[in-house]
N, C-alpha and C positions, 0 to 999 in steps of 0.2 A: 366498814366493809372490808373485805380480806382481801390481799392482793393474790392475784392469779400468776403462778410461776408458769412460764412458757419453756417447754422443753426444746424447741427447735432452736437451731444456729442463728434462723432467718425469721425473727419475730414478726416482721412487718408483710409478710407475702407467702405465698406458697412456696415449699421446698424446692431448690435448686434442681435442675435436669442435669448439671454438670457431674461429670464422674471421670475417673482417670481412664476409660475405655474412649472417651469423647477425644482425647489426644489423637489417638490412633485414627478414629474415624475422619478427624478434621486432616491428618495427614494424608490419607488416602484420597480425600475429596481434592485437596489441593495438587495431588498428582494428576488428576483427571482435568485439570486447569479451571477447577472452580473458583468463583469469585467470593468474597464474604458474603454478599447477599445469597447468594445460592447455599453456601454453606449454614447460614442461618436458618434458610427455609427447610433444609435437609433436617437440622436438627430440632426443629420446630421452635424457634426462639426469634425474637426482634435481633435486627442487626445492632442496636444498642446493646442488648444482652451479651452478644458475642465480643462486641468490643469491651464491655465489663469483664466479661470473665477474661479475655486475653489480658487486661491489666491485674485481675487478681491472681491468674494461674500462669505464673510465666513458662510452664511446661507446655502449656496450650499454644502460646504464641510462638515457641521454639518448633513445636510441630507445624506449624502453618508454615514458619519461615524455611524450615528443611523441607518441606513437600513442594513448595514453591519453587524454591531454588533448585531441586531435582530436576522437576519438570522443565522449568526454565533451561537447565544445562541439557537435557536430552533434545530438546526444539532447537537449540543453538547446534549441538552436535550434529543432528539430520541436517538442519540448513546450511552448515558449513561442508558435509559430505555432497549434498546437492549441488552447491555452488562451484565445487571443485571435480566433481564427477568422481565416480566410484564404481569399484567391481565387487561382486561377490559370486560365490559358487551356488549353482543352481542344479537340482535334479530334474532331467527332461523326461517324461513317461512317453515311450511310441509303443503303437501295434504294427507288429511286423507279422504278416502272415500268421495272423491269429495269436501270436506270441508278443507278450508284454515286454517289453525293452525298457530298462532305464539307463541314463547315460548323465554322468556329472558334466557339466559346462559352466563355463566362466560367462556370466553376464555383466557387460559394461555399460554405465550410464553416462553419457557425457556432461561437461559442466552446463550448468543451468544458468543463464545470464540473468533471469529474473532473481532467481535465489542469491547470486552474487551480489546484486544490487541491492538487495534487502540487507544483506550480510554487511557491506559496506556501508550502507546508510545508517545502519544501527549501530556499527562498531566502529568505524572509522570516521563518522561525523559528516558523510555525504549528504547533500540535500537535494531535495527534489523541486526544482524551481518551476514553479509552474505561473510564476507572476512574470510573462513576458509582455514586454513593452512592444507596441504596435508601432510602426514609425510609419507617418504618412510620406511617401518620397514622389508625390506627384509633383508637378510644376506648379508654381504660384500662378493663380488667376491672371494677374498682369503680365507674366512670361507667355502664357498662351495667347493673350489678346496681341502680343508683340509678333510672335511668330504667325499668328494668322493674317495680321496686317502686312507682315513681309510676303506671306505667299500670295495674298491676294495681288499684291504690286506686282508680284513676279510674274502671276499668270494673265494679269490683264494685257501685258505686253506680247503674249503668244498668239500664234495663229488662230482661225476660228476652230479648226478640226481638233484642237485640243480638246480632250473628253473631260477636262476638269475646269474647264472656264464656266464663269457664272456659278459654280457649286459653292456652296458655304463649306468650308474646311474645317473640320473638328478635329484640332490635332492634340493627343496625351502623350507627354514624353514617355518612353519606358522606365518603370522606377528604377532609381539608382543611378541612371546613366547620364541624365540631363541632355540627352542627343534627341534630335526629332526624328520619329520614325519614318519611313519611306511612305510614300502615297501609293494608294492602290493603283495597280495596273502600272507602275513605273517602276523601272529598274534603278537603284541607287549606285 
C-alpha cells in the first residue's frame, strides 16, 4: 500500500480559520466589551478553539489584551469624570423670529455619588456591607412580667375612677432605652 502525502499543515481536521486579520477583528470586538464566548461566536469557532489560538498565536492574545485594556481604561476615565463632575462646551441652537441662532455654552455636570461609590469600591477597596446584623433590643420576658406585676400592684391601690384599673397591661420597652413607656392617657 502506498502512503498518501498530506499537503495541509493540519492533517487531522479541516483547515484553520485563523489568519492575520483575525487579530484586528478580536481587538475591535474587545473594544466593544465582547467576552471570549461572544468573540468565539462571531468568529464561528468554539471557545476552546479560541483559547488554543491564543496559546498558538501570541499576536492574537496581545490584540485581545490591548483591546480589553483600552476599553477598561476608557470606562474608568468616564466613571472618574462622572464621579468628580465635569464640564464641556456645547452648541445650543435657537430659533428666534424665524432665524436660526447658535450659541456656545458650557454645560456642567455635578458629581455623581453613585459613580463615586463604584470608583472607590473598585479602586480603593471599599466594600458594600449588606450583611447587617439585626439586634433584638426588646425587654426579656422575665423583665416584662416584673413590670406588669409592679404596675398591677401600683394600680390596685388607686381609687375606682382610675381608667386603667382591672385592665391587663401589656408593656413593651422602647428599643435600646430599657425604660418603660408611659401608659395611654397618662402624663409622665
